[in-house]
N, C-alpha and C positions, 0 to 999 in steps of 0.2 A: 433601387429595390426591385427585384424581379416580380413581374406580374403574370408571367407565363403560366399557362394551365397545362398540366401534364395530361397526355393522351390517356383515355380510359383503358386502352388495351396494350400499352407498352410505352417504352421510352424513358422510364424513370432512371435518373442518374444517381450515382453514389454520393455526389456532393450534395444533392437535394436531400437525400435520406439522412446524411450526417447532420446537416443544418437543422432539419426537422426534429431529429432525435435529441438534440441538446435540451429541449424543454423537458423531455422524459428524464434525462439524467438529473437535472436540478430538482425536478418534482420528487423523484425518488429519494434524493438526498434529504429532502424535507420529510417525506411520508414514512420511510423505512424506520427511522428512530421513533416516530410517533407510535407505530404499530408494535415494534419489537423492544423498545427501550424506555420511552418516556413514562408510561404508566408505572412500571416497576421502579424507575428512578425517582419519581415523585413519592411513591410509597415509602421508599427507603430514606430519602433525603429532605423531605418536607414534612409539614405537620398533618398532611392529608392521609387518612387511613384507606385500606384496600376497598372497603365497602363504598366509601364516598367516591373514590376514583371510578369504580365500576358504574355507579349511578351517573356520574358526569359523562363517562364515555357514551353511555346509551342516550343520555339527554342530548349530547352534541350531535349524535347521528340522527336523532329525530329532527333536529334542525336541518340536517342534510336532506331530509325528505322534501324540503322546500327549495333549498339552495341548488342542488344538482339539476332537477328538472327545470327550474327557472332559468338557469344559465344555458342549458341545452336548448330550450325553447327560444330564448331570446337570441342566442347565437345563430340559430336557423333562420331567424327573421332579419338578422343584421345584413345590411348592404353597404358597400362603399369601396373605395379604391384599394383597401387592404383586404377585401374579401370578408367572409363571415367570421373567421376564427381568430385572426391575428389581433384585432383590437381587444378582444376579451383576454387573450394571453398577456398582452402588455399591461392591462389594468390589473390582472391577477398578480403579476410580478410586483407591482407597486404595493398592493395590499399585503403580499407575503412578507415584505421587508419588515413591517411592524410585527406581524404574527410570529415570525421566527425569532426576532429579538426577545420578545417577552417569554415565549415558550422555552427557550434555551437558557434563560437567565432567571429562574425562579428564586425568590428569597427563601431562606430556611423556614420562615414562619408562614409560608404560603398556605392558604386555605382553599376550600372549594370555591370561594368567591373570587379568587385569583385565577384558578385554572379554567373554570367554565367560560368566562368571556374570552379568554385567550384562545381556547379551543374553537369557539364559534367564529372568531376572526380567521383563525388558521384554516378551518374547513371552507369558509367562503373563498379565501384566496386559492386554495387547492382546487376547488370546483372550477374557478375561472381559468385555471391553468390546464387541468387534466381533461375536462369534458370537451372544450373546443379543440384541444390538441388531438385527442383520439378521433374525433369526427373529421378533423383535417386529414388525418392519415388515411381514412377510408375514401377520401376524395382524390388521393394521389394516383390510384390505379384500381381497375376492376379485374385485371387479368389474374387468373387463379394462382400462377406461380409467383407473380410480382406481389400479390396480396399476401402470400405466405412469407415472402421476403420482408415486406413492411412489418408484418406481425413479429417476425424474428428480430428485426432491428429494434422494434419497440421493446421487446423482452431484453435484448442485449443492452440497450441503453439503461433500462431499469436496473439491471444487475451491475452495470458500471457505476450507477449512482450508489448502490449498496456497497460496492467494493471501495469506492472513494470514502464513504462515510466511515466504514469499519476499518479501512486501512489507515486513515489519518491518525487514530490513537496509537497504532503500532509505530508509525513514523515519528510521532511526537514523543514517544518514550524510548526511541531507539538511540544507539550511540551517534547516529548522524544528526539527530535533533533532540537531545535529551531534555526536553522541557518538563517532563513528568517522570516520576520514578517507575510507574507501571502503566499499562494500557487500560486499566480499569476506568470506567466512565464516572469520574467524580464531578462535583459541581464546577470546578475550574476547567476541567477537560470539556464538559458539555458547553460551557460558555464560549470557549475558543472555537469549538466546532460550529457553533451558531454564527460566529463572526465570519468564518470561512465560507459558509453557505451564503451569507449576505454579500460577500465579495463576488461570488460566482453568479448570483441571480441575474444581474443586469447583463453580464457577458453572454450567458447562455440564451436568454430570451432575446436580446438584441441581435445576436447572430442568426437565430431562427427566423425572426421577423424579416431581416434584411435579405438573407440568402436563400431561404426555402420558398418555392413557388406556392401560389395560392391553392392550386389544385383545380379539379373540374367537377362541378356538380352534375347530376344526371340531366340529360336533355329533357325538355318540356316539363320540368319540375313545376308542379302547381304550388299555390300558396300554402303556407304552413300556418294552421290555426290550432288552438287548443283542442277544439272538438275533433279536428281531423287526426290529431295525435292519439286521442283516446280511441277513436274508431280503428286506427291503424294497429294499435297494440292489441285490440280485441280479436282481430282476425289473423294476427301473425303467429301461427302455431309454432313454427320453428323457433321464434324468439322465446316463447314461453318454456320450451324445453331447455334452451340455452340458459335462461334466467334461473330456472329451478336448479340446474346443475351448478351454476355460478354461485347461487346463494348457499348451497351446501358446502362448496369449497371455501367460500368466504367465512362461514361459521367455523369451519375446521381451522383455517389459517388464523382466525381471531383467537381461538383457544391456544393454538400452538405458539404464535408470535407473542401473545400477551403473557404467557407463562414461561417463555424460553429463558429469559434472564434469571427469573426466580428459580427455575429448575437447575440451571447451570450453577447458580450461586449456592442455593441451599441444599440441593440433592447431591450434586457432584463436587461442590467446593472448588469451582474453577471460575469465579467471577472475573479474575484478572485475565482469563483466557478467552472471554466472550468476544472481544474484537477479532482475535486471530482465528477463532472458529468460524465466524461469519465471513471474514475476509477470504478464508480458504474455500468456504462454500461458494462464495461469489466467483472466485477464480474457476472453480469446477463448472459452474453454470456457464461462464463466458466461453470456456473451452468447448463445452458440449452444444452450445446454441447453434453454431453452423451445421453440425451434424443433424440436429433435430429439424432445423429449417429446411435443409435439403430433403430430408425424409418426408416432411409435410408437403413439399412441392410435388412429390411423386407418389405418395400414398394418401389414404384417407386421413385427413388431419383430425377428424373427430375421434378416430380410433387411437391415434397417437396420444391425444389429450387424455382419453379415458384410461389407457394403460399407464401413462405417466403419473396421473394423480393417485390411482390405486396403489401403484408401486411405492410412491413417496409415503403414503400413509402406513404401509406395511413396514417400511424401513425405519420410520420414526419410533415404532414400538421397541426397537432394539436398544434405544437409549437407556432403558431401565436396567439393562444388563451391564452397562459400562461401570467399571470400578471408580469410586470417587477419588479425587486428588490427582497428583501427578501421574500415578500409575495408569489411570484411565484416560489421560489426555490423548495419547496416540490413537487409542481406539475410538474416542469421540471424534477426533479429527478425520480419521478414515471413514467413519460412518457418515459424517457430515458431507464428505466429498461424494460418496456414492449416492446418498439421498439427494444431493443437489443436482446430480446428473439426471436422476429420474424426475425431479421437480422441473427442470428445464423443459423436458418433454411435455409437461402439462402447461407450461407458460407460453411457449412459442405459438401454438395454434389459436389462442383465445381470441385475439382481436380479428383475425382472419375469419373465424367462424361467425363472430358478430357482424362483420361487414357483409357476409353472405346473407344474414338475416335482414340487413338493411336493404340490400339489393332486391330481395324477395318482396319487401314492402314497397320499394320504389316501382317495381314492375307492376304490382297490383294497384297502386294508388296514384302513380305519376307525380309523386312529391318526394323531395329529398329531406328526410327527417333525421339525418345522421346525428346532428347535435342532440336531439331529444333522446335517441336510442342510447348514445354514449352517456348521456346524463343519467339515464335509468341504470345503465351498467355500473356507473360510478357510485350511484346511490346504493345499489344492491351490494357492491363490494364494500363500501365504507360502513353501511348499516350492519352487514353481517360480521364484518371484522370487529366492529365495536360491540355488537351483541355477543359474539363469541368470547371476546376478551372480558367484557363486563360480567357476563354470567360466570365465567371461569373465576374471576376475582370474588364474586359474591359467594360462589361455592367454597372457595378456599377460606373465605371469612367465616362461613358457617362451620367449617372444619376446625376453626380456631387457629388457623395458620397465621403466623405473624411474620411478615417480611422483614421487620426490623430486628427480630430476635437473633441472637448469636448461635443458639442451640435449638434444634427442633426434635420433637419426638418421632419415633419410628412410624407411628400411626399417621401423623401429619405429613411425613415425607411420602408414605405410600399413597395417601390421598392426592398429593401433588403429582406423583407419577401417573396415577390413573387419569387425572384431569388432563395432564400435559400430552399423553400419548393415546389413551383409550378412546376419548371422545373424537379426536381428529380422525382416527382410523375408521370408525363407523361412518362418519360423514364423507370422507374421501371415497370410500368404496361405493357408497350410495350414489355419489355424483358420477363416478365412473360408469355405473350401469346406465344412468340417464344419457350420458354423452355417447355411449355406444349406440343408442337408439335414436340419436339426432337425425332428423329426416333429410337434411340437405347434404347430399354427397357430391363428389366431384362431377358426376354426370349431370345432376340437376343444376349445379351452379353454372356449368358451361351453357346450359340451355337458357338460364336467366340472363347470363352475360350477353349471349348472342342477341337476345331480344332487346335488351337495353342498348346495345351497340347499334342495332337496327334503327332504333328511335333517333340516335345521334345522327346517323346517316340521312334519314328522311328529313330530320329537322334542318340540317345544313343545306339540303338540296331544295328546300321550299323557297319560292320567290318571296321577296319582301312583303310583309303584311299578311301572308297566308297563314292559315291555322293548321297545325298538324292533325287536328281532329275533324277537319272538314267543316262545312257550314251548317 
């Protein structure tokens, strides 16, 4: 098992990135259906109504307010031969096995008493996978271009996870493997997808732990305490700009993903096309990620993120003009492809921008709190995704929209369209404005990196027992 530490200013190899990215692939195969499919699936195929699902989503995210920061804080304090992050990822994989089994195999009579505890276990497992994994990525390199590459690989791996999940129903209903008559996500289809995820979990996590290097924390990093984390957050103004924009995008994605299946099913009448639409969108993202990664290496990544997220919001509104049924399918497919190209521009720079915020904190406080920062990022993401989806479901319930109904009134469909496209547009554009004003640009990040690298050099050159801070 490699214990080598990647140099902070270069030397990252493709095989290291590939091994590290496997955790993101399997994590996204778990999380994508939870955001885009599971709530609507439970509303349509179990005894739970929309309002109850919305409340459960928000309650589960409140639990995340404890789980994510706790995992990040504890992983920052973890020491051992496997480093800070790998032990948590291994434990998260074990817990995820139980969570995936029950989440993907609900009985038809399942109530809120079934869904809530399953969601709590699922989010605990996901926190133990995603938070340490993201922090681990920030420790692989501090070089501006390499950090953009790492962020691009993380985005690429996430989209591969999406493509695998959405592509499997197409394969399982194709002439090559005709196990199902259509690609629609029915209870038997979801159950089989759950078993496939369970088969991949140990393979992906095992390969990452064995073949990916531990990474290198900043030199002369001080002790991480809860009080120091609070002080660090209070003075890190770039992070607050990042977190505010990230929260707005999370709310927008929560509304969009939470209502996507319902919109495609009820408004457009294309439920059986849902997997192919998202698989095509995933392919478009995969194709575009190298372009956006390269662009973020040579241009201001905060501007790329801002333009990408605003463009994605604008393109989403065009969905309401797509004709329902088979006639509209080519138009929806084309729109999904173009929108995914813009969405990739917003996804690629995210983790690199957060890593810059962490470097800013390390420079000021001499402590590596990457786990705590990525825990907060995960909490903001999951809390806002759930809040967006939960509020959207509650609003639809107040509009008397019934996901189980075969026929819907024009008023309820118009309300669905407004929730699905209008709210995300406002939130995405507001986030884009904040990101454009983000204070850490390329020049400032280079200054921070040089000062941190200087500490590494001075720390290495000190004689044994000497203090880098003097007596």
